[in-house]
Each structure stands twice: as structure tokens, then as C-alpha cells.
C-alpha positions in Angstrom: 0.0 0.0 0.0 1.2 3.5 -0.8 1.0 6.7 1.4 -1.2 9.5 0.1 -2.7 12.7 1.4 -5.7 14.6 0.2 -6.6 18.2 1.0 -10.2 19.2 0.2 -12.2 22.4 0.8 -16.0 22.2 1.6 -18.3 25.1 0.9 -18.8 27.3 3.9 -22.6 27.3 4.1 -23.1 24.2 6.3 -23.5 23.6 10.1 -20.7 22.0 12.1 -22.5 18.6 12.4 -22.8 18.6 8.5 -19.0 19.2 8.2 -18.4 16.2 10.5 -20.7 14.1 8.4 -18.9 15.0 5.2 -15.5 14.2 6.7 -16.8 10.9 7.9 -18.3 10.2 4.6 -15.0 10.5 2.7 -13.1 8.7 5.4 -15.6 5.8 5.1 -15.1 5.9 1.4 -11.4 5.4 1.8 -11.9 2.5 4.2 -14.6 0.8 2.0 -12.1 0.8 -1.0 -9.4 -1.1 1.0 -7.6 2.0 2.3 -6.5 3.0 5.8 -7.0 6.4 7.2 -3.8 7.4 9.1 -4.7 10.9 10.2 -7.5 13.4 9.7 -6.6 17.0 10.4 -9.6 19.4 10.3 -8.4 23.0 9.8 -11.9 24.5 9.9 -13.1 27.7 8.1 -10.3 29.7 6.5 -10.2 32.5 4.0 -9.4 31.4 0.4 -6.4 32.8 -1.4 -8.7 33.8 -4.2 -12.4 33.9 -4.7 -14.2 30.8 -6.2 -17.7 31.3 -7.6 -18.0 34.5 -5.4 -17.2 32.6 -2.2 -14.4 33.9 0.0 -13.9 31.2 2.6 -14.0 27.4 2.8 -13.8 24.5 5.3 -10.4 22.9 4.9 -9.7 19.2 5.7 -6.4 17.3 5.3 -6.4 13.5 5.4 -3.3 11.2 5.3 -4.2 7.7 4.2 -2.7 4.4 2.8 -4.2 2.6 -0.2 -3.7 0.8 -3.4 -2.8 2.7 -6.6 -6.5 2.9 -7.8 -7.9 4.4 -4.6 -7.0 8.1 -5.4 -8.8 7.9 -8.8 -12.0 6.6 -7.0 -11.6 9.4 -4.3 -11.2 12.1 -7.1 -14.3 10.6 -8.9 -16.4 11.1 -5.7 -15.1 14.6 -5.1 -16.0 15.6 -8.7 -19.7 14.6 -8.3 -20.1 16.1 -4.8 -21.7 19.5 -4.9 -20.4 20.4 -1.4 -16.7 20.1 -2.4 -15.1 23.3 -3.9 -11.6 22.1 -4.5 -9.4 19.0 -3.8 -6.0 17.7 -4.4 -4.7 14.1 -3.9 -1.0 13.6 -3.7 1.3 10.6 -3.3 3.6 11.2 -0.4 7.4 10.7 -1.1 8.9 7.4 0.0 
């Protein structure tokens, strides 16, 4: 299994319980596809570096996980179809 990390930004118009549900949803997705969540770091609401669709802030989440080579593609596919996700980036950590 390889080491990866994903940073994603959730739209800022949700309640705190909904943010926790989104984080749990994506962590469960990693685990259901044979991955292992190593660390979840919730940064909370932060100001964006630039405006996206007239939105100035977002809810940042950083997740470190282990998985097979096809897991990042499945994760990205789910981020693309989720309306609540503004931006995401999945990277392979160096050996």
C-alpha cells in the first residue's frame, strides 16, 4: 500500500455537524475501498487565497491515508460529483 494525502475544501454554508458528516463520509469511502485512514486534520473555516464562484472562505480538511494505486482515482471521482466540495488535491507522499 502507498502513502497518500488529500486536501479538500468544503463550501462554507453548512453547520458544524454537517461538516463532520462530510469528513466521515469521505473517510468511510477510503476505508470501504481497501484503504486505511492514518490521520485526519480538520483545519476549519479559512479565508481562500482567491475567490471561487464569489465565495471567499471554505472549510479545509487534510487526510493522510494508505491505499492501493487505484484508490486516489476513486476518491477524485467522488469529489467531482459532490456538490459540497469546492476544490481538492490528492498527492502521493514521497517514500
